[in-house]
N, C-alpha and C positions, 0 to 999 in steps of 0.2 A: 753527335749532336745534329739536330735538324738544320739544314742549310737553305740557301736561296732556292734550290731545286724543289723545296717543299711546296712552293706555290706554282700551280699550273694554270695557264690561261688558254681558253679555247674559244674560237669564234671564226666564222667564215671570213670576216674582214680583218683577221690577224689580231683580234683581241681588243679592238678599239671601238666596236659598235655596240648597239643596244642589246644584241642577242648573245654576247659573249658570256662565258661562265668562268669562274675562278674556283679551282679546287685547292684547298688549303688545310693545313693542320695547325695554323697559328693559334686558334683558341685552345686546342689541346696542348700545345707547347707552353702556353701561358699557365694553364691549369696544373701542369705536372711539375712546375718549378718548386723547389724547396724554399722555405722562408730564408730570406737573405737580407743583407744590408740595403740592397736596392729597394726592397719592399718597405723598409723603414723610411727610406727617403720619400716614398709615396705617402706613407702615413703622416710624416711630419709636414710635408709640403701641402698636402690637401686637407688632412684631418684637423690640424691645430687651429683652423679658423673658427671652429665651434667654441674653442676656449675663449676667443675674443668675443664671440656672440654672447656667451654666458656671462662674461665679465661685464659687458656693457649693459645688458638687460637687467642684471642684478643691481648694478650701481644705480641705474635710473630709478628702480623701485625703492632702493634703500635710502637714497638722498632726496626723495620727494619732499619730505618734511623740511629739509634745509633749503631747497629751492624756493619754497613758498614763504620763507622768512624774510623780513626786511633786511636789506644789506646783501642779499645773494646776487644782485645784479640782474635779476630776472623777475618781473612782476607776474608771477604765475602761482596758482593754487596747487596744493598737493593732489586734489582730485583731478585737476587738469593733467597732471603728470602721470598719475597711475590709471586714469580713465581715458581721457581724450588722446593724449600722446601715445599711450600704450596701444590703443585701438588703431591709431594711425600707423604705428610701427608695424603692427600685424597686417593691416590692410596693404601697406607698401610691400611687405613680404609676399603676400598673396598675388598681387599684381606683378611683382618682379619675377616670381616663380614662373608664371604663365608666359611673360614676355621673354625672359632669358631662356626658359626651357625649350621653347620652339627654336630659338636660335642655336641652342646647344646641339639639338638633333640635326640641324641643317649645316652648321659651320664648324662643328667639332667641340670636344670637351676642353682642350687646352686654351684655345682662343677665348672661350667664354669664362673659364674659371680665373683667367687673368683679368679680364675686363670687369667682372662682377666684384672682385676683390678691390680693384681701384675705386669703383663706385662706392662701395661700402666704406672704404677708408676716407675718401673725400667727404662724404656726408657726415661721418663721425667727427672729422676735424672741424667742419663747419658748425656742427652742433655745439662744440666746445666754446664757440665765440657768440653763442646766442645772446641777444640783447632785448628780445621781445618774444612773447608767447608764439606769435605767428611764425617767427623764424625757427624756433624750437620745434614747432609742429611740422613745418615743411621738411626739415632735415631729419626728423625722426622717421617721417614717411620715406624719405629717400634712402636712409640707412636700411630700413626694412626692405626697400626695393632692391638694394644690392644683395642683402643676405638671402632673399628669396631665390635669386639667381644662383647663389652659392649652393643651396640645397639641391637644386636640379643638376648643375654641372658637376659638383663634387661627388655626390652619391653615384652618378653614372660612371664617372671615371674610376672611382675606387673599386666598384664591383667588377668593372671590365679589366682591371689590372691585377687584382688580388686573386691568387689561386683558389679554386673551388673549395678545397679542403679547409681553408682558413677564412673564407668570405664572411660567414655569419658572425663569428666572434670579432673579427676586425671591424666590420661595419657597425656592430653594436657598440664597441668600445669607442670608436671614433665619434659616433653620434652622442654617446654618453659623456664624452669629454666636455660637452657644454657645461657640465656641472663642476668640472675643475675650474673653469672660468668663473662660475658662480661663487665658488669658495673664494677665489681671488677678489671678485667684485665685492663680496661681503666684507672682507678684511680691508679692502681699499676704502669702502664707504665708512668704516669706523674711523679711519684716518681723516677722510674728507669731512666728517662731521665734527672732528675735534678742532674747535676754534682756538685752542691754545697752540695748535700746531700750524693750522692754515686758516687764513681769513675766509669768512663766509662766501665771498664772491670768487674765491680762487680754487678752493679744494675740488669742487665738483668739475670745474673746467680742466684741471690737471688729470683727473681720472680718464676723461675722454681722450686727452692728448696722449696719455700713456698707451691707450689702446691703439692709437694710430702708429706709434713707434713700434709696438710689437707686430702690428700688421705689416709694416714695411719689411721687417725681418722675414716674415712668412712669404711675402712677395718675392724676395730674393731666392729663397729655397725653392719656391714653386716654379721658378724658371727652368729648373733641372728636371721637372716632371714631363715625360713625353706625352704626345697625343695618344689616345687609345688606339692600339692596332686593330681592335675589332671595329671601331668606327671607320678607320681608314679602309679596311677591307670592303665593307658594304658600300663605300663611296668610290670604289674603283681605284684606290690608291694603294694597291697591294705591294708595290715596290717599297714605298715608305714603311708600310707595316712590317715587311720582311726585314728591313734594315734595323728598325727599332727592336724587334724581337730577337734578332741575331745578336745585337749589342747587349741586350739584357742577358741572354744565355751565356755569352762570353764572360760577363761580369760575375755571374753566379758560379760558373764552372771554375773560374780563377779563385773565387773565394772558398769554394768547397773542396777544390783540389781533386775532383773526380768527374768523369763524364756524366751528363744528365741521361736519365732513362729515355727510351724512345716514347714519343707521344702516342696516345691511343685514339684512333678515330680521325676522320677528316670531314670537311664541310665543303659542299659545292654551292656556290651562290651566283646570282645574276646581279652584279653591281649596278647601282643606280644613284642618282644625285640626291634624291630625297623622296619623301612621301607626303601626300596631301593631308589636310585636316580630315577630309572625308574618310581616307584610309585609316587614319589614327582612330577616329571615332568608331568606325565599323569594327576595327580590331579590338579595341578596349571594351566597348559596350555591347557588342554583339558576339564576336568570337570568344571573348574572355569575360563574359558578363558576370559569372560567379566570382571571378577574381576582382572584378570592379567593385562588387558589393563588399568583398573582403577589405579592399584598400580603403574605401570610404568609411566603413565601420571602424577600422583601426584608428584612422586619423581623428575622426570625430570623438571617439571614446577617450583617447589619451588627451586631446585638447581640452575637453570639459573637465576631466579629472584634475589636470594640472592647474587649470584656471580656478577651480573650486578651492584649491589650497594656496597656490602661490600668490594670487592677486589679493588675498585677504589675510595672509599670515601675519603681517605686521600690525594690521588693524585689530585682529583677534587678540594678539598678545598684549597690545596696549590697552584695549577696551575692557577685556575680560579678566586679565591677569596683572594689570598695572605695571607691565614691563616698560621701562623708559625707552623712548624712541631710539636713542643712541645705542641701546643694547640689543635691538632686534637683529642686528647683523650677526651677532654671535649665534643666535638660534638658527639663523638661516645657514650658517656654515655647517651645522650638524645635519640639517636637511640635505644640503648639497652633497655632503660626503656620502650619505646614504644613497642618493641618486646615482653617483658615479660607481659606487661599489656594486650596484645591481648589474649593469652591463659587464663590469670587469670580472665579477665572480660567476655570473650565469652565462656569459657569452659563449663559452666553449660548449655548453650543453645544447645550444641551438644547432651546432654542427654534429653533435654526437647523438643525443636523445632525439633531436629532430625538431623541425619548425612547428609542426602542428601542435605537438604536446606542449612545447615551451611557450609559443605565442598565446595559446588559449589559457594555459595555467597562470602565466604572469598577469594577463588581463583580469582573469577571474579572481585571483588571490588579492590583487591590489584593490579591486572593487569591493570585495567582501571585507577586507581590513578597513577600508574607509567607512563602510556601513557601521562596523563595530566602533570605530572612532567617533562617528556621529552619535551613536547611542551613549557612549561613555561621556561625551561632552554634554549631552542633554541631561544626563544624570548628575552632572556637576561634580564628578569624582576626579577630574583631571586638574593638574597644575600646568604651569607653562612648560615645565620640564617634561612631564609625562605626555602632554599633548604633542610636543616636539618629537618625542620618542615614537609615538604612534604615527605621526606623519612620516618619520624616517622609515619605519617598517613598510608603510603603504608605498612610498616612493622607491624603495629598494626594488620591489617587483615591477612597479609601474614604469620606471625608467628603462628597464630591460624590455618591457613590452612596447613602450613608445619608440625606442630605438629600432625595434624589429619592424615597426610599421614602415620606416624608410627603407630598410632592407627588403621587405616584402614587395613593395611596389616597384623597386628597382630591379628585381630579378624575375618577376612572374609575367612580365609583358615582353614582347619582341624587342630586339635590339633597336630597331628603327624608331620605336616609340618610347624608349626608356626615359629620357630626360623629360619629355612632355608628360608622361604618365606620372612621374614623381611630382612634377610641377602641378599637375591637375589635382591629384589627390591631396597634396599638401595644401594647395590653395582652397579647395573645397572644404576639407576637414577643418582647416585652421580658420577659415572664414566663419564657419558654423560655430566653432568652439572658441576661437581666438579673438574674434571681434565682438560677438555677442557675449562671450564668457566674461571678459573683464567688466563690461557694462552691467551685466546681470549680477555677477558675484560681488562687485564693488558696492552695489546697492544693498545686497543681502547682508554682507558682513559689516557694512557701515552703519546699520541701524542700531547696533548694540543689543539686539534681541537674540537670545539663545536660539529660539525657534527658527529664525531666519538663517542663522549660520548653519544650523543642522540641515535645513533644506538645501543649502548650497552644497554641503557634503553629499547629501543623498542624490542630488542630480548628477554630480560627477561620478559617484560610485555606480549608479544605475546604468549610465551609458557605457562605463568601462566594462561592467559585467555583460551587457548586451553584446559588445564587441567581442568579448571572449567567447561567447556562445556561437557567434558567427564564425569565429576562427575554428571552432571544433568541427564545423561542417565544411567550411570552404578553404581552409589553409592548405597550401601546396607543400608537398614534401620535397623541398628544394635543396636540402642539406647535401653537401659534397657532390653536387651535380653541376655540370657546366651550364652556363647561362643559355647556351644554344639548345641544350636538352630540356631545360625547364620551359623555355618558350622559343620555338623555332623562329629564326629571323624571317621577315617577310620576303627577303631577297633569296632565301634558300631554295635550291632546286630539289624537287621531290626525288628521293632515292629509294628504290625498291618498293615504291608504293606507299612509303611512310614519310611523313613530314612532321615529326615531332609529336608532342603531347596533344591529346584531345583538348579542345578549347573548353570543354565542360569541366575539366579537372581543376 
């Protein structure tokens, strides 16, 4: 097993100055680990927060009609909940991603994924005691502010801790677990809307409170997740990185009952405390400009497709198919299951068939299926059940594609810019599709005109297909490769005249 001697420090001043270098095999040691109970701890501690996000977002959408009724304890309209509050939630997530993303790259993954979860939970708890629309709006924004930071900190940490062989499928399933929460949210909303069981002014408050309780459990588990050794290395804290990796190796060896294989390859870096915005901008938009186009396209495409369906699904079912408001949650459960099955069943193919083929095909297939759904809807041949089945098929592929967008931007840019890159593309793509989307699609699907709803579907489908075509040209073959090979760290020392991939790749 690799030991503390695996890290070598060199420098004229004894290893404490700006010119020192660190030679290490720590990234290779992490990537060669077999799957173990320790990795499950990472998945549970970091990944399960998406379940809470899915639960909360779905509950808010499904109980909008109840919040607008007299006796709910909140004088707010359904359109304010699904329009204004939804847009504020997404705006908060965009601002939060940028704010916390920068801090994540500067101060570490663990410190930030603890803080952002606390912010998220506090805002959710305060949402449950809303007494006026302005209070509800403020804390929906702050809830989004916390979850935006989670996207940056969590995806960075997961990709830096999970072995390269499993990185694609694990990342997709974790991001796709949002829809497990969506299933729970739909079922909870059914209970919350049942006035025989809960009073109008109590049910919706308890659903938010339950999310807080589950989040506190996650917070306790998350305390056992270590800082990313990769982040520690580039910030000159190689001793801490070595201690963490050695501890992980000991746990895995004890579980497997056999020595670990020798790690292949080493990395030489010049540790530094951080990078400037100028360096980040130059790296992302100049050195890796094709990858920047890819990241932006993937996020915008999936944001518009999802908003075209999810922000209007309840209205479409009630207006065009006379589905009772209280029953829309059952239909959404079916859609949510299809969403989770996509990453679950297709995730492994992103590590075997490859990123380029799978990203482009999931985007193109979901877009084409939504075009088909729009045509069938326009022809008037669909029922509530068959329309839901069509949505389920579209989102089976779209969910895998959307999850791969987070995977893509977290692995195709250098280590020092990872959290900020995730934050930037999430914020930019989500602002384009997630703020304008709800406002645009709520208007289109709310008119009750078939042609307007068809147009909403076509907009989402067209942008999803466009993103798929960009992936055909620009996607990076990152499957089963170390993060340092996919995008060489800015702190890496040139070795043998080679310093990683061409930026044009």
